[in-house]
N, CA, C and O atoms as CSV, one atom per row, in Angstrom:
chain,resi,resn,atom,element,x,y,z
A,1,UNK,N,N,160.805,-7.289,-86.819
A,1,UNK,CA,C,159.202,-6.669,-85.955
A,1,UNK,C,C,158.876,-5.111,-86.080
A,1,UNK,O,O,159.724,-4.278,-85.761
A,2,UNK,N,N,157.848,-4.817,-86.469
A,2,UNK,CA,C,157.260,-3.450,-85.989
A,2,UNK,C,C,155.906,-3.660,-85.186
A,2,UNK,O,O,154.848,-4.287,-85.201
A,3,UNK,N,N,156.757,-2.569,-84.358
A,3,UNK,CA,C,154.618,-2.275,-83.488
A,3,UNK,C,C,153.369,-2.218,-84.345
A,3,UNK,O,O,152.300,-2.747,-84.040
A,4,UNK,N,N,153.617,-1.496,-85.491
A,4,UNK,CA,C,152.831,-1.155,-86.252
A,4,UNK,C,C,151.501,-2.137,-86.965
A,4,UNK,O,O,150.366,-1.967,-87.410
A,5,UNK,N,N,152.541,-3.305,-86.722
A,5,UNK,CA,C,152.581,-4.471,-87.505
A,5,UNK,C,C,151.327,-5.145,-87.046
A,5,UNK,O,O,150.467,-5.678,-87.748
A,6,UNK,N,N,151.382,-5.008,-85.503
A,6,UNK,CA,C,150.326,-5.509,-85.094
A,6,UNK,C,C,149.538,-5.540,-83.651
A,6,UNK,O,O,150.474,-5.421,-82.860
A,7,UNK,N,N,148.077,-5.654,-82.704
A,7,UNK,CA,C,147.259,-5.140,-82.429
A,7,UNK,C,C,147.860,-6.278,-81.457
A,7,UNK,O,O,148.668,-7.165,-81.733
A,8,UNK,N,N,147.008,-5.884,-79.828
A,8,UNK,CA,C,146.902,-6.845,-78.529
A,8,UNK,C,C,145.673,-7.473,-79.367
A,8,UNK,O,O,144.725,-7.077,-80.045
A,9,UNK,N,N,146.428,-9.070,-78.782
A,9,UNK,CA,C,145.084,-9.788,-78.460
A,9,UNK,C,C,146.539,-10.739,-80.395
A,9,UNK,O,O,146.408,-11.879,-80.840
A,10,UNK,N,N,147.392,-9.874,-80.810
A,10,UNK,CA,C,147.937,-10.837,-81.576
A,10,UNK,C,C,148.440,-12.695,-81.496
A,10,UNK,O,O,148.423,-13.087,-80.329
A,11,UNK,N,N,148.735,-13.480,-82.227
A,11,UNK,CA,C,149.642,-14.584,-80.879
A,11,UNK,C,C,151.028,-14.026,-81.824
A,11,UNK,O,O,151.225,-13.402,-82.867
A,12,UNK,N,N,151.612,-14.510,-81.023
A,12,UNK,CA,C,153.191,-14.735,-81.592
A,12,UNK,C,C,153.807,-15.785,-80.650
A,12,UNK,O,O,153.116,-16.015,-79.658
A,13,UNK,N,N,155.267,-16.653,-80.775
A,13,UNK,CA,C,155.896,-17.721,-80.356
A,13,UNK,C,C,156.810,-16.426,-79.403
A,13,UNK,O,O,157.522,-15.449,-79.635
A,14,UNK,N,N,156.126,-17.326,-77.978
A,14,UNK,CA,C,157.352,-16.635,-77.089
A,14,UNK,C,C,158.299,-17.897,-76.273
A,14,UNK,O,O,157.892,-18.591,-75.341
A,15,UNK,N,N,159.425,-17.947,-76.806
A,15,UNK,CA,C,160.612,-18.195,-76.144
A,15,UNK,C,C,161.127,-17.872,-74.726
A,15,UNK,O,O,161.898,-16.920,-74.599
A,16,UNK,N,N,160.672,-18.761,-73.407
A,16,UNK,CA,C,160.744,-19.136,-72.516
A,16,UNK,C,C,162.032,-18.856,-71.805
A,16,UNK,O,O,162.845,-18.791,-72.727
A,17,UNK,N,N,162.703,-18.644,-70.630
A,17,UNK,CA,C,163.836,-19.263,-70.657
A,17,UNK,C,C,164.557,-20.553,-70.524
A,17,UNK,O,O,165.717,-20.711,-70.907
A,18,UNK,N,N,163.744,-21.576,-69.902
A,18,UNK,CA,C,163.981,-22.832,-70.352
A,18,UNK,C,C,164.336,-23.350,-72.009
A,18,UNK,O,O,164.987,-24.273,-72.499
A,19,UNK,N,N,163.598,-22.316,-72.494
A,19,UNK,CA,C,164.066,-22.850,-74.080
A,19,UNK,C,C,162.573,-23.446,-75.439
A,19,UNK,O,O,162.460,-23.761,-76.623
A,20,UNK,N,N,161.827,-23.294,-74.324
A,20,UNK,CA,C,159.713,-23.294,-74.624
A,20,UNK,C,C,159.787,-22.524,-75.570
A,20,UNK,O,O,160.677,-21.687,-75.721
A,21,UNK,N,N,158.961,-22.703,-76.227
A,21,UNK,CA,C,158.439,-22.454,-77.132
A,21,UNK,C,C,156.948,-22.089,-77.746
A,21,UNK,O,O,156.599,-22.466,-78.865
A,22,UNK,N,N,156.141,-21.326,-76.890
A,22,UNK,CA,C,155.222,-20.921,-76.738
A,22,UNK,C,C,154.415,-20.573,-77.240
A,22,UNK,O,O,155.008,-19.849,-78.040
A,23,UNK,N,N,152.607,-20.384,-77.658
A,23,UNK,CA,C,151.763,-19.285,-78.487
A,23,UNK,C,C,151.590,-18.513,-77.022
A,23,UNK,O,O,151.249,-18.849,-75.888
A,24,UNK,N,N,152.016,-17.288,-77.686
A,24,UNK,CA,C,151.422,-15.588,-76.184
A,24,UNK,C,C,150.883,-15.194,-77.155
A,24,UNK,O,O,151.119,-15.491,-78.327
A,25,UNK,N,N,149.716,-14.126,-76.510
A,25,UNK,CA,C,148.454,-13.288,-76.927
A,25,UNK,C,C,149.198,-11.739,-76.714
A,25,UNK,O,O,149.711,-11.546,-75.611
A,26,UNK,N,N,149.236,-11.149,-77.262
A,26,UNK,CA,C,150.014,-9.972,-76.818
A,26,UNK,C,C,149.140,-9.020,-76.317
A,26,UNK,O,O,148.012,-8.749,-76.728
A,27,UNK,N,N,149.986,-8.357,-75.054
A,27,UNK,CA,C,149.263,-7.048,-74.618
A,27,UNK,C,C,150.068,-5.931,-75.014
A,27,UNK,O,O,151.151,-5.902,-75.597
A,28,UNK,N,N,148.933,-4.533,-74.355
A,28,UNK,CA,C,149.353,-3.760,-74.327
A,28,UNK,C,C,151.575,-3.705,-74.083
A,28,UNK,O,O,152.464,-3.646,-74.932
A,29,UNK,N,N,151.628,-3.765,-72.483
A,29,UNK,CA,C,152.891,-3.682,-72.602
A,29,UNK,C,C,153.664,-4.985,-73.465
A,29,UNK,O,O,154.454,-5.561,-72.717
A,30,UNK,N,N,153.642,-5.280,-74.157
A,30,UNK,CA,C,154.323,-5.893,-75.347
A,30,UNK,C,C,154.984,-5.455,-76.042
A,30,UNK,O,O,156.192,-5.480,-76.276
A,31,UNK,N,N,153.481,-4.662,-76.708
A,31,UNK,CA,C,153.776,-3.658,-77.086
A,31,UNK,C,C,155.060,-2.397,-76.776
A,31,UNK,O,O,156.287,-2.464,-76.702
A,32,UNK,N,N,154.534,-1.802,-76.709
A,32,UNK,CA,C,155.280,-0.913,-75.485
A,32,UNK,C,C,157.261,-0.790,-76.146
A,32,UNK,O,O,158.108,-0.158,-76.778
A,33,UNK,N,N,156.798,-2.421,-75.027
A,33,UNK,CA,C,158.328,-3.293,-75.269
A,33,UNK,C,C,158.672,-3.073,-76.240
A,33,UNK,O,O,159.688,-2.382,-76.324
A,34,UNK,N,N,157.952,-3.583,-77.584
A,34,UNK,CA,C,158.693,-3.729,-78.530
A,34,UNK,C,C,158.710,-2.108,-79.235
A,34,UNK,O,O,159.798,-1.942,-79.786
A,35,UNK,N,N,157.884,-0.985,-79.353
A,35,UNK,CA,C,158.306,-0.082,-79.596
A,35,UNK,C,C,159.661,0.763,-78.615
A,35,UNK,O,O,160.394,1.725,-78.847
A,36,UNK,N,N,159.498,-0.176,-77.474
A,36,UNK,CA,C,160.578,0.660,-77.223
A,36,UNK,C,C,162.091,0.173,-77.338
A,36,UNK,O,O,162.935,1.055,-77.499
A,37,UNK,N,N,162.523,-1.202,-77.266
A,37,UNK,CA,C,162.755,-1.923,-76.919
A,37,UNK,C,C,163.097,-3.173,-78.106
A,37,UNK,O,O,163.436,-4.326,-77.841
A,38,UNK,N,N,162.919,-2.629,-79.353
A,38,UNK,CA,C,162.773,-3.714,-80.569
A,38,UNK,C,C,164.288,-5.095,-80.495
A,38,UNK,O,O,164.247,-6.151,-81.126
A,39,UNK,N,N,165.172,-4.771,-79.804
A,39,UNK,CA,C,166.226,-5.082,-80.032
A,39,UNK,C,C,166.164,-6.466,-78.721
A,39,UNK,O,O,166.114,-7.627,-79.126
A,40,UNK,N,N,166.172,-6.210,-77.392
A,40,UNK,CA,C,165.029,-7.187,-76.310
A,40,UNK,C,C,163.893,-7.480,-76.855
A,40,UNK,O,O,163.619,-8.305,-75.984
A,41,UNK,N,N,162.645,-7.537,-77.805
A,41,UNK,CA,C,162.054,-7.955,-78.008
A,41,UNK,C,C,162.246,-9.444,-78.927
A,41,UNK,O,O,161.941,-10.617,-78.715
A,42,UNK,N,N,162.760,-8.880,-79.786
A,42,UNK,CA,C,163.153,-9.774,-80.492
A,42,UNK,C,C,163.224,-11.579,-80.619
A,42,UNK,O,O,162.626,-12.521,-81.138
A,43,UNK,N,N,164.514,-11.237,-79.663
A,43,UNK,CA,C,164.798,-12.990,-79.567
A,43,UNK,C,C,163.940,-14.122,-78.803
A,43,UNK,O,O,163.765,-15.340,-78.785
A,44,UNK,N,N,163.523,-12.939,-78.190
A,44,UNK,CA,C,162.328,-13.534,-77.290
A,44,UNK,C,C,160.902,-14.409,-77.775
A,44,UNK,O,O,160.263,-15.326,-77.258
A,45,UNK,N,N,160.741,-13.442,-79.325
A,45,UNK,CA,C,159.241,-13.651,-79.232
A,45,UNK,C,C,159.697,-13.591,-81.360
A,45,UNK,O,O,160.399,-12.782,-81.967
A,46,UNK,N,N,159.083,-14.548,-81.768
A,46,UNK,CA,C,158.716,-15.151,-83.085
A,46,UNK,C,C,157.633,-14.918,-83.479
A,46,UNK,O,O,156.794,-14.866,-82.580
A,47,UNK,N,N,157.049,-14.643,-85.082
A,47,UNK,CA,C,155.928,-14.672,-85.667
A,47,UNK,C,C,155.948,-16.152,-85.442
A,47,UNK,O,O,156.951,-16.811,-85.169
A,48,UNK,N,N,154.557,-16.662,-85.607
A,48,UNK,CA,C,153.941,-18.320,-86.071
A,48,UNK,C,C,153.117,-18.203,-87.466
A,48,UNK,O,O,152.066,-17.721,-87.886
A,49,UNK,N,N,154.654,-19.212,-88.096
A,49,UNK,CA,C,153.431,-19.812,-89.290
A,49,UNK,C,C,152.384,-19.987,-89.049
A,49,UNK,O,O,151.724,-20.377,-88.085
A,50,UNK,N,N,152.154,-19.497,-90.536
A,50,UNK,CA,C,150.410,-20.169,-90.901
A,50,UNK,C,C,150.149,-21.336,-91.547
A,50,UNK,O,O,150.671,-21.593,-92.632
A,51,UNK,N,N,149.326,-22.137,-90.944
A,51,UNK,CA,C,149.378,-23.514,-91.148
A,51,UNK,C,C,148.536,-24.090,-91.057
A,51,UNK,O,O,147.757,-23.689,-90.193
A,52,UNK,N,N,148.016,-25.668,-92.024
A,52,UNK,CA,C,147.050,-26.195,-91.482
A,52,UNK,C,C,146.306,-25.626,-90.322
A,52,UNK,O,O,145.542,-24.665,-90.234
A,53,UNK,N,N,146.991,-26.974,-88.980
A,53,UNK,CA,C,146.598,-26.712,-88.331
A,53,UNK,C,C,146.281,-25.462,-87.490
A,53,UNK,O,O,145.661,-25.511,-86.427
A,54,UNK,N,N,146.816,-24.201,-88.124
A,54,UNK,CA,C,146.157,-22.812,-87.588
A,54,UNK,C,C,145.279,-23.007,-87.525
A,54,UNK,O,O,144.622,-23.067,-86.486
A,55,UNK,N,N,144.761,-23.258,-89.069
A,55,UNK,CA,C,143.724,-22.645,-89.890
A,55,UNK,C,C,142.221,-23.190,-89.026
A,55,UNK,O,O,141.283,-22.509,-88.613
A,56,UNK,N,N,142.435,-24.595,-88.968
A,56,UNK,CA,C,141.658,-25.761,-87.923
A,56,UNK,C,C,141.521,-24.964,-86.847
A,56,UNK,O,O,140.428,-24.491,-86.535
A,57,UNK,N,N,142.683,-24.731,-86.144
A,57,UNK,CA,C,142.125,-24.019,-84.220
A,57,UNK,C,C,140.961,-22.788,-84.903
A,57,UNK,O,O,139.823,-22.495,-84.535
A,58,UNK,N,N,141.727,-22.310,-85.922
A,58,UNK,CA,C,140.573,-20.757,-85.945
A,58,UNK,C,C,139.367,-21.068,-86.586
A,58,UNK,O,O,138.767,-20.187,-87.202
A,59,UNK,N,N,139.076,-21.846,-86.540
A,59,UNK,CA,C,137.286,-23.142,-87.130
A,59,UNK,C,C,137.537,-22.746,-89.081
A,59,UNK,O,O,136.628,-22.314,-89.790
A,60,UNK,N,N,138.152,-22.873,-89.292
A,60,UNK,CA,C,138.390,-22.661,-90.972
A,60,UNK,C,C,137.676,-24.233,-91.240
A,60,UNK,O,O,137.577,-25.228,-90.522
A,61,UNK,N,N,137.277,-23.948,-92.516
A,61,UNK,CA,C,136.955,-25.498,-92.657
A,61,UNK,C,C,137.425,-25.615,-94.286
A,61,UNK,O,O,137.787,-24.724,-95.054
A,62,UNK,N,N,137.264,-27.143,-94.511
A,62,UNK,CA,C,137.473,-27.227,-95.892
A,62,UNK,C,C,137.054,-27.643,-97.088
A,62,UNK,O,O,136.544,-28.694,-97.476
A,63,UNK,N,N,137.431,-26.380,-97.744
A,63,UNK,CA,C,135.778,-26.583,-98.933
A,63,UNK,C,C,135.733,-28.043,-99.962
A,63,UNK,O,O,134.821,-28.768,-100.358
A,64,UNK,N,N,137.637,-28.020,-100.193
A,64,UNK,CA,C,138.135,-29.113,-101.043
A,64,UNK,C,C,139.200,-29.334,-101.437
A,64,UNK,O,O,139.540,-28.737,-102.459
A,65,UNK,N,N,140.207,-30.326,-100.762
A,65,UNK,CA,C,141.579,-30.703,-101.398
A,65,UNK,C,C,142.122,-29.873,-100.291
A,65,UNK,O,O,142.371,-30.088,-99.104
A,66,UNK,N,N,142.240,-28.660,-101.232
A,66,UNK,CA,C,143.864,-27.568,-100.486
A,66,UNK,C,C,142.534,-26.032,-99.967
A,66,UNK,O,O,143.118,-25.219,-99.251
A,67,UNK,N,N,142.078,-25.914,-100.049
A,67,UNK,CA,C,141.522,-24.571,-99.995
A,67,UNK,C,C,140.299,-24.500,-98.762
A,67,UNK,O,O,139.333,-25.175,-99.116
A,68,UNK,N,N,140.139,-23.982,-97.679
A,68,UNK,CA,C,140.409,-23.983,-96.149
A,68,UNK,C,C,139.269,-22.373,-96.380
A,68,UNK,O,O,139.751,-21.317,-96.790
A,69,UNK,N,N,138.025,-22.505,-96.081
A,69,UNK,CA,C,137.522,-21.184,-95.897
A,69,UNK,C,C,137.110,-20.660,-93.662
A,69,UNK,O,O,137.853,-21.126,-92.799
A,70,UNK,N,N,136.435,-20.138,-93.450
A,70,UNK,CA,C,135.807,-19.173,-92.245
A,70,UNK,C,C,134.708,-19.894,-92.189
A,70,UNK,O,O,134.383,-20.586,-93.154
A,71,UNK,N,N,134.050,-19.851,-91.183
A,71,UNK,CA,C,132.514,-19.985,-91.195
A,71,UNK,C,C,132.009,-18.939,-91.317
A,71,UNK,O,O,130.885,-18.791,-91.795
A,72,UNK,N,N,132.888,-17.833,-90.828
A,72,UNK,CA,C,131.954,-16.249,-91.208
A,72,UNK,C,C,131.851,-15.968,-92.488
A,72,UNK,O,O,132.865,-15.849,-93.177
A,73,UNK,N,N,130.381,-15.793,-93.088
A,73,UNK,CA,C,130.109,-15.116,-94.602
A,73,UNK,C,C,130.001,-13.821,-94.534
A,73,UNK,O,O,129.282,-13.411,-93.623
A,74,UNK,N,N,130.459,-13.092,-95.173
A,74,UNK,CA,C,130.192,-11.365,-94.589
A,74,UNK,C,C,128.466,-10.931,-95.563
A,74,UNK,O,O,127.683,-10.073,-95.157
A,75,UNK,N,N,128.280,-11.658,-96.660
A,75,UNK,CA,C,127.392,-11.751,-97.227
A,75,UNK,C,C,127.089,-12.587,-98.056
A,75,UNK,O,O,127.706,-13.645,-97.936
A,76,UNK,N,N,126.208,-12.520,-99.048
A,76,UNK,CA,C,125.803,-13.269,-100.186
A,76,UNK,C,C,126.984,-13.761,-101.290
A,76,UNK,O,O,127.308,-14.867,-101.725
A,77,UNK,N,N,127.270,-12.942,-101.429
A,77,UNK,CA,C,128.435,-12.848,-102.517
A,77,UNK,C,C,130.012,-12.640,-101.869
A,77,UNK,O,O,131.091,-12.919,-102.391
A,78,UNK,N,N,129.717,-12.035,-100.519
A,78,UNK,CA,C,131.735,-12.379,-100.439
A,78,UNK,C,C,131.708,-12.918,-98.645
A,78,UNK,O,O,131.297,-12.545,-97.546
A,79,UNK,N,N,132.606,-14.264,-99.439
A,79,UNK,CA,C,132.617,-15.328,-98.516
A,79,UNK,C,C,134.295,-15.266,-97.918
A,79,UNK,O,O,135.209,-15.446,-98.723
A,80,UNK,N,N,134.529,-15.053,-96.745
A,80,UNK,CA,C,136.636,-14.571,-96.694
A,80,UNK,C,C,136.886,-16.192,-96.689
A,80,UNK,O,O,136.133,-17.103,-96.346
A,81,UNK,N,N,137.723,-16.203,-97.006
A,81,UNK,CA,C,138.538,-17.387,-97.313
A,81,UNK,C,C,139.641,-17.873,-96.950
A,81,UNK,O,O,139.741,-17.321,-95.854
A,82,UNK,N,N,140.743,-18.631,-97.073
A,82,UNK,CA,C,142.133,-18.838,-97.741
A,82,UNK,C,C,142.642,-20.203,-98.221
A,82,UNK,O,O,142.379,-21.332,-97.807
A,83,UNK,N,N,143.195,-19.915,-98.904
A,83,UNK,CA,C,143.674,-20.952,-99.827
A,83,UNK,C,C,145.021,-21.538,-98.985
A,83,UNK,O,O,145.809,-20.766,-98.441
A,84,UNK,N,N,145.189,-23.127,-98.950
A,84,UNK,CA,C,146.079,-23.626,-98.303
A,84,UNK,C,C,146.851,-25.087,-98.682
A,84,UNK,O,O,146.260,-26.106,-98.324
A,85,UNK,N,N,147.821,-25.200,-99.213
A,85,UNK,CA,C,148.305,-26.166,-100.278
A,85,UNK,C,C,148.749,-26.968,-98.993
A,85,UNK,O,O,149.789,-26.788,-98.360
A,86,UNK,N,N,147.468,-28.153,-98.660
A,86,UNK,CA,C,148.202,-28.862,-97.716
A,86,UNK,C,C,149.281,-30.086,-98.107
A,86,UNK,O,O,150.053,-30.434,-97.213
A,87,UNK,N,N,149.375,-30.875,-99.653
A,87,UNK,CA,C,150.128,-31.161,-100.161
A,87,UNK,C,C,151.673,-30.612,-99.301
A,87,UNK,O,O,152.121,-31.486,-98.558
A,88,UNK,N,N,152.360,-29.501,-99.333
A,88,UNK,CA,C,153.286,-29.161,-99.409
A,88,UNK,C,C,153.816,-27.927,-98.407
A,88,UNK,O,O,154.842,-27.247,-98.398
A,89,UNK,N,N,152.580,-27.971,-97.543
A,89,UNK,CA,C,152.017,-27.078,-96.133
A,89,UNK,C,C,152.691,-25.689,-96.965
A,89,UNK,O,O,153.697,-25.248,-96.411
A,90,UNK,N,N,152.356,-25.131,-97.924
A,90,UNK,CA,C,152.748,-24.273,-98.593
A,90,UNK,C,C,152.368,-22.880,-99.292
A,90,UNK,O,O,152.707,-22.776,-100.471
A,91,UNK,N,N,151.600,-21.632,-98.609
A,91,UNK,CA,C,150.956,-21.178,-98.868
A,91,UNK,C,C,150.768,-20.813,-99.944
A,91,UNK,O,O,151.713,-20.093,-100.267
A,92,UNK,N,N,149.649,-20.948,-101.166
A,92,UNK,CA,C,150.206,-21.726,-102.705
A,92,UNK,C,C,148.737,-20.231,-103.558
A,92,UNK,O,O,148.619,-20.271,-104.783
A,93,UNK,N,N,148.231,-19.612,-103.103
A,93,UNK,CA,C,147.165,-18.207,-104.010
A,93,UNK,C,C,147.407,-17.340,-102.116
A,93,UNK,O,O,147.648,-16.212,-102.546
A,94,UNK,N,N,147.459,-17.227,-101.091
A,94,UNK,CA,C,146.837,-16.430,-100.640
A,94,UNK,C,C,145.466,-16.331,-100.215
A,94,UNK,O,O,144.509,-17.013,-100.582
A,95,UNK,N,N,145.509,-15.350,-99.360
A,95,UNK,CA,C,143.722,-15.203,-99.048
A,95,UNK,C,C,142.985,-14.818,-99.935
A,95,UNK,O,O,143.225,-13.973,-100.798
A,96,UNK,N,N,142.215,-15.313,-99.796
A,96,UNK,CA,C,140.753,-14.611,-100.964
A,96,UNK,C,C,139.994,-13.976,-100.446
A,96,UNK,O,O,139.522,-14.228,-99.337
A,97,UNK,N,N,139.585,-12.552,-101.482
A,97,UNK,CA,C,138.567,-11.824,-100.978
A,97,UNK,C,C,137.210,-11.837,-102.230
A,97,UNK,O,O,137.658,-11.196,-103.181
A,98,UNK,N,N,136.371,-12.115,-102.424
A,98,UNK,CA,C,135.867,-11.912,-104.108
A,98,UNK,C,C,136.652,-11.857,-105.049
A,98,UNK,O,O,137.016,-10.812,-105.587
A,99,UNK,N,N,137.104,-13.319,-105.444
A,99,UNK,CA,C,138.218,-12.945,-106.128
A,99,UNK,C,C,139.197,-12.784,-105.741
A,99,UNK,O,O,139.880,-13.802,-105.858
A,100,UNK,N,N,140.112,-11.323,-104.930
A,100,UNK,CA,C,141.899,-11.276,-104.436
A,100,UNK,C,C,142.218,-11.771,-104.351
A,100,UNK,O,O,141.526,-12.760,-104.593
A,101,UNK,N,N,143.055,-11.975,-104.100
A,101,UNK,CA,C,144.258,-12.667,-103.412
A,101,UNK,C,C,145.388,-12.135,-102.757
A,101,UNK,O,O,146.253,-11.701,-103.517
A,102,UNK,N,N,145.675,-12.029,-101.190
A,102,UNK,CA,C,146.787,-11.438,-101.054
A,102,UNK,C,C,147.574,-12.478,-100.273
A,102,UNK,O,O,147.361,-13.340,-99.421
A,103,UNK,N,N,148.989,-11.783,-101.257
A,103,UNK,CA,C,149.580,-13.249,-101.031
A,103,UNK,C,C,150.844,-13.225,-100.040
A,103,UNK,O,O,151.504,-14.124,-99.518
A,104,UNK,N,N,150.896,-12.043,-100.006
A,104,UNK,CA,C,152.068,-11.666,-98.095
A,104,UNK,C,C,151.379,-12.501,-96.761
A,104,UNK,O,O,152.080,-12.768,-95.785
A,105,UNK,N,N,149.933,-12.881,-96.828
A,105,UNK,CA,C,149.325,-13.358,-95.254
A,105,UNK,C,C,149.997,-15.031,-95.196
A,105,UNK,O,O,149.524,-16.065,-95.668
A,106,UNK,N,N,151.476,-14.769,-94.299
A,106,UNK,CA,C,152.370,-16.410,-94.269
A,106,UNK,C,C,151.951,-16.373,-92.581
A,106,UNK,O,O,151.789,-17.481,-92.069
A,107,UNK,N,N,151.771,-15.173,-91.703
A,107,UNK,CA,C,151.501,-15.059,-90.066
A,107,UNK,C,C,150.247,-15.393,-90.111
A,107,UNK,O,O,149.368,-15.280,-90.964
A,108,UNK,N,N,150.332,-16.094,-88.395
A,108,UNK,CA,C,148.616,-15.813,-87.717
A,108,UNK,C,C,148.351,-14.307,-87.641
A,108,UNK,O,O,147.351,-13.774,-88.122
A,109,UNK,N,N,149.437,-13.601,-86.927
A,109,UNK,CA,C,148.563,-12.088,-86.497
A,109,UNK,C,C,148.778,-11.717,-87.915
A,109,UNK,O,O,149.396,-10.653,-87.882
A,110,UNK,N,N,148.588,-12.044,-89.052
A,110,UNK,CA,C,148.673,-11.260,-89.959
A,110,UNK,C,C,146.949,-11.491,-90.881
A,110,UNK,O,O,146.281,-10.751,-91.603
A,111,UNK,N,N,146.732,-13.248,-90.240
A,111,UNK,CA,C,145.036,-13.758,-90.807
A,111,UNK,C,C,144.358,-12.556,-89.641
A,111,UNK,O,O,143.590,-11.667,-90.009
A,112,UNK,N,N,144.753,-12.713,-88.390
A,112,UNK,CA,C,144.020,-12.412,-86.848
A,112,UNK,C,C,143.268,-10.691,-87.554
A,112,UNK,O,O,142.144,-10.202,-87.666
A,113,UNK,N,N,144.496,-10.339,-87.832
A,113,UNK,CA,C,144.824,-7.962,-88.542
A,113,UNK,C,C,143.459,-8.789,-89.834
A,113,UNK,O,O,142.269,-8.480,-89.771
A,114,UNK,N,N,143.735,-9.292,-90.347
A,114,UNK,CA,C,142.502,-9.298,-92.126
A,114,UNK,C,C,141.538,-9.567,-91.780
A,114,UNK,O,O,140.576,-8.879,-92.121
A,115,UNK,N,N,141.400,-10.504,-91.084
A,115,UNK,CA,C,140.118,-10.786,-90.451
A,115,UNK,C,C,139.120,-9.791,-89.866
A,115,UNK,O,O,137.992,-9.534,-90.287
A,116,UNK,N,N,139.941,-9.140,-88.517
A,116,UNK,CA,C,139.600,-8.300,-88.077
A,116,UNK,C,C,139.203,-7.540,-88.462
A,116,UNK,O,O,138.378,-6.881,-87.829
A,117,UNK,N,N,139.648,-7.169,-89.933
A,117,UNK,CA,C,139.333,-5.350,-90.361
A,117,UNK,C,C,138.193,-5.582,-91.497
A,117,UNK,O,O,137.500,-4.705,-92.012
A,118,UNK,N,N,138.162,-7.424,-91.848
A,118,UNK,CA,C,136.732,-6.957,-92.634
A,118,UNK,C,C,135.840,-6.957,-91.809
A,118,UNK,O,O,134.804,-6.332,-92.039
A,119,UNK,N,N,136.078,-7.879,-90.275
A,119,UNK,CA,C,134.543,-8.120,-90.250
A,119,UNK,C,C,134.904,-7.718,-88.902
A,119,UNK,O,O,134.885,-8.647,-88.095
A,120,UNK,N,N,135.327,-6.233,-88.305
A,120,UNK,CA,C,135.055,-6.069,-86.716
A,120,UNK,C,C,135.195,-7.134,-85.951
A,120,UNK,O,O,135.352,-6.864,-84.760
A,121,UNK,N,N,135.191,-8.307,-86.243
A,121,UNK,CA,C,135.765,-9.760,-84.974
A,121,UNK,C,C,136.820,-10.391,-85.189
A,121,UNK,O,O,137.261,-10.773,-86.273
A,122,UNK,N,N,137.387,-10.555,-83.825
A,122,UNK,CA,C,137.907,-11.114,-83.719
A,122,UNK,C,C,138.569,-13.046,-84.017
A,122,UNK,O,O,137.824,-13.621,-83.224
A,123,UNK,N,N,139.149,-13.788,-84.436
A,123,UNK,CA,C,138.915,-15.259,-84.558
A,123,UNK,C,C,139.110,-15.410,-83.470
A,123,UNK,O,O,139.901,-15.002,-82.619
A,124,UNK,N,N,137.857,-16.410,-83.586
A,124,UNK,CA,C,138.215,-17.478,-82.055
A,124,UNK,C,C,138.473,-18.077,-82.012
A,124,UNK,O,O,137.943,-19.078,-82.493
A,125,UNK,N,N,140.277,-18.052,-80.966
A,125,UNK,CA,C,140.834,-19.872,-80.865
A,125,UNK,C,C,141.608,-20.069,-80.074
A,125,UNK,O,O,142.803,-20.003,-79.786
A,126,UNK,N,N,139.761,-20.593,-79.460
A,126,UNK,CA,C,139.655,-20.762,-78.210
A,126,UNK,C,C,139.270,-22.950,-77.760
A,126,UNK,O,O,139.078,-23.721,-76.819
A,127,UNK,N,N,139.410,-22.891,-79.539
A,127,UNK,CA,C,140.102,-24.120,-79.330
A,127,UNK,C,C,141.623,-25.180,-79.317
A,127,UNK,O,O,142.073,-26.275,-79.657
A,128,UNK,N,N,141.965,-23.802,-78.604
A,128,UNK,CA,C,143.995,-24.552,-79.179
A,128,UNK,C,C,144.146,-25.069,-78.358
A,128,UNK,O,O,145.195,-25.696,-78.207
């Protein structure tokens, strides 16, 4: 993990001292901790795999069979979508933006960052 791949508000799994794993939102102190002590940060913080459940929590809608889309239209010609294969729980084509695929979007923080970069808005995960 590198601090440069995260922003304040990104979600990671945090492992408590009791061994529970909980999604947590990063703040500036977490980013400072990661920058200064990655060996201490990484054992208790992990990536959250992007799954169908997370896509639905973020407000993505099922368009057909295995394709999910957000409700946010950038314009009539641009729609931000994410292809997710429901049958295998495997990201099949990645994120699609006007015909371009981003195959490396595998984790929750990555879709958060991409969405923010494209729209200037945070993904709403208040329905969790």
